N, C-alpha and C positions, 0 to 999 in steps of 0.2 A: 862789275866790281866797284866798290865805293872808294877804294884807296889803293895806292901803289903797294902797300903792305899786303893787302888781300889779293891783289893781282899776282904777286910773287909767292903768296902762301907763307908769309913769315909774320911774326908778331912785331908790334911797333918798337920793341926794345931789342930787335935782332942786331947782331954784330955785323960788321962789313963782310966777314968771312961767310956768315950764314946767308947774307944777301947774295953774294957772288955764287955760292953753291946752289941756291935756289934758282938763280937766273940761268946758270949753266944747265941745270936739270931740265928746265922748261925749254931752253933752246934745242937741246937734243931731242926732246919729244916733238917739237915742231918740225924738225928736220925729217922725222919719220912720216909726216903727213904730206899728202899731195899739196902742191903749191896752188893756192887760189887766193882770191881777194880777201876772204875772211882770215885766212892764216896770216897773210901779209899785214892786215890791220892789227891782229893780235900781237904779231912780232914787233910792230912799231910801238904799240902800247907797252910791251914788255921792255923794249929798249929804253923808252922814255922813263919808265919807272926805275930801271936799273941805274940809268944815268943820274937821276935825281937822288937816289938813296945812297949811292957810293960816294957822292960829293958831300962832305960835311956841311958846307955852307948852304947848298940847295936843300939838303935834308932838313937842316934846322928851320929854314924858311917854310918848307913844306909842312913840317910838324906843327909850326905855329898856325899855319893856315888851316890845318886839320882841326886843331883845338878850337880855333875861332868858329869854324863851320859847325863843330859839335855843339858849341855853346848856343849858336844861333838856332840850330835844330832843336835843342832842348827848350829854348825860349819859345820857339814856334809851337812845339808840342804842348808846352804848358798853357800857352794862350788858347790853342785849339781845345785842349781838355777843359779849360775854364769855360769857354763858350759852350761846348757841348753839355757840360754839367749844368750851367745855368738854364739851358733849353730844357734838359731833362727834368731839372728841379721844378720848373714852372708846371710842366705836365704832371709831375708827381704831386704837387700841391693841389692842383685841380682834381686829380684822381682821388687822393686821400680825402680831400674836403668833401667831394661828392659822396664818397662812401660813408664818411662820418655823418653827414646830414641824413643819409638814408638810415643808418644804424640808430642814430639818436632819436629820430622821429619814430622809428619802430619801437624803440625801448620805452619811450615816454608817452606814446599814444595808444598803448595796449594793442599792438599788432597792426595798427593802421600807420602806414609810412609813406613818405614822399620819396619816390625813387628818382634821384638826381641823374637822369640819363645824360644830359648835356655834359656836365663836368666829368662824369665817369668815362664817357666815350671819348670826348675831346682830350681830357687829361691823359687817359690811358694811351691813346694814339701818340700824343706828343712825348709821353714818357718813354714808350718803346722806341720811337724814332730817335730820341735823344740818347738813349742807352746804346743803340746800335752805332750811332755816330761816335759816342764816347769810347766804345770798345775798339774803334779803328785808330784811335790815337796811340802813338808809341808808348810803351810801358813807362818810360821816364817822365811823361807828362801827367800820368794819372796819380791820384792821391787817395790814400785810405779813407780820409774824411769824406771825400766825394762818395765813395762806395757806401760808407756808413749812412750818410744822409739819404741817398737814394734808396738804400735797402730799408731804412726806417719808414720812408714814405710808402714804399711798396707794401711793407708789412702792415701798416695802418690800413691801407686800402683793402688788402686781401682779407685781413682779420675782420674788418667792419662788414664787408660784403658777405664774408663767410658766416658771420654771426646772424645776419638777416636770412641768408639761405638756409642755414641749419635750423633756425627758429621756425621758419616757414614750413620746413620739412617736418619738424616735430609737431607743429600745430596741425598739419594735415593728417599726421598719424594719430594724434589725439582725437581729431574729429572722426576719423574712421573707427577708432576704438569706441568712442562714445556712441556712434551709430549701432555698432554691434552690441554694446552693453544695453542700450535702450530696446533693441530687438529682443534680447534675452528676457528683459523685464516684461515686455509685452507677451512673449511666448509662455512665460511661467505664471503670469498674474491669475489666469483662470484656475490653475492647479492650487495656487495659494488660497484663492477664494473658496474653492471646493473643500480644501482641508480645514480651513478655519470654520467653514459652515458646519462640517461634520463635528468638530470639537465643540462648537457653541451649541449645536443641537443636542449633543450628549449632556452638556452641562445644564441645559434648560429642560431636559426631559424629566418628568416627575417619576417617583417610585424608586425602588431599589435597582441596583446595577443588574443588567441582564445581558444575554448573548448579543442582543442588537447593539448595545453600547460597545461591547468589545469588538464587534465586527466593524462598526463605524470608526473606532479608534485605529483598528488595523488598516482600514482604507486610508485614513488621514496620515498614518505613518508612511505608507507607500508614497503618497503624494508629496509629503514633506521631504522624503529621501530623494525623490526625483528632482525636486526644486533645488535641494542642497547640491546635488551633482551638477546641475545646470549652472548654478552660480559659481561653484568652485572651478568649473572648466571654461567659464565665460571669459571673453576678452574685454578688459576694462581700461579706461584711461589711467595713466600712471597715478594721478592724484586720487583715484578711487580704489586703488588696490587694497588699501587697508579696509575699506568698507566691504569690498567683495569678500575678502577673507573672513571678516567678522560675521557677515550675513550667512555665508556658507556654514560657519560653525553654529550659528543660531538655528538655522533650519535643520542641521543634523541633530542638535539637541531636541528640537521639536519632534523629529522622527523617532528618536530614542525614547522620549517620554511617552508619546502616544503609543509606541510599541509596548511599553511596559503597562500602560493603561489597558491595552487590549488583552493582556494576560490575566487581568483581575476577574474576579467573579463575585457573586453576591455573598459568598462566604469569606471573602478576603477581609482581613482586619481593617478597621477604620484607620489605623496608623499608616497603612500602605497607601490608602487614598490621600491622606493628609500629606504624606511625604511627596507624592507625585504632584499634588496641588501646589505645594510650595515650590517645587522645581519649575512647574509650568509658569507660575506667577513671576518667579525670578527671571525666567526666559523672556517673558513679556516685558518686564522692566528693562532688561538688557536691550531688547529690540527697540523700545521707546527711546532709550539713551542714544542708540546708534542713529535713529531717525533725527533726533535733535542735533546731533553732531554733524551729520551730513547736510542737514538743512542750514545750519550755521555756515558751513563751508561753501555750499553750492547756491544757497539762496532758495533752494527747493528740495523737497524730499522725494527721491525716486520711489 
């Protein structure tokens, strides 16, 4: 027990009657216990507490001593809290600084960064050690401003390292998606070349339209449709999603136009050929515009 009041189980403002009643209750309980050295010691402490608190002069002096001790304890707790805070703050500054250096170099050097292991590890260890020490200080010695400062340093460190970690994860995912995208282009390039060869062959073939022209256009339509499906279902980096969608549409248009070419015959009106020729040239212009746009964005055209 830290005080006579707590020993007797009464509040500091208890009346003399309340103190006598509590003392009598405790004495009766002690009498029910077997007599041994511990009971005797407790009874002696109980008698001393009772003798002090029922005497107004002794009680007044005792209360003053308690108040002085409480002030001293509060001062000691405040000093201990300040020392623990300064220790934790130093660690927090090292931790946050190391994390910021890592994040800033990553942000301004295009993914190449300096990982400040020393400040991160040393600062993190000192920060955790200081926090544990700070949390052992009595509540009266702690300050909200201390928690705010330490929380801010932790937030800066965690957010900075989180930024690098998340960015690295996204970069790895982008690289994996780019690999899959390039693999799709390699896998479909032969079909694109075959389809284009068939269309160009029909265009260069002299004479009126015949069944061979229609058959070649039908083959080209199947090839273009397959490429369109492959592009539409492909995995692409996020920055190429617009290009993937646009090219899938362009190949679907190519499949539709060549399919309509395949349905023509030598007796079809010239206007039908002219309309399809215009649609085909518009599709080629659209594909060229997409190539220019992706080349401007990526520095190369897939």
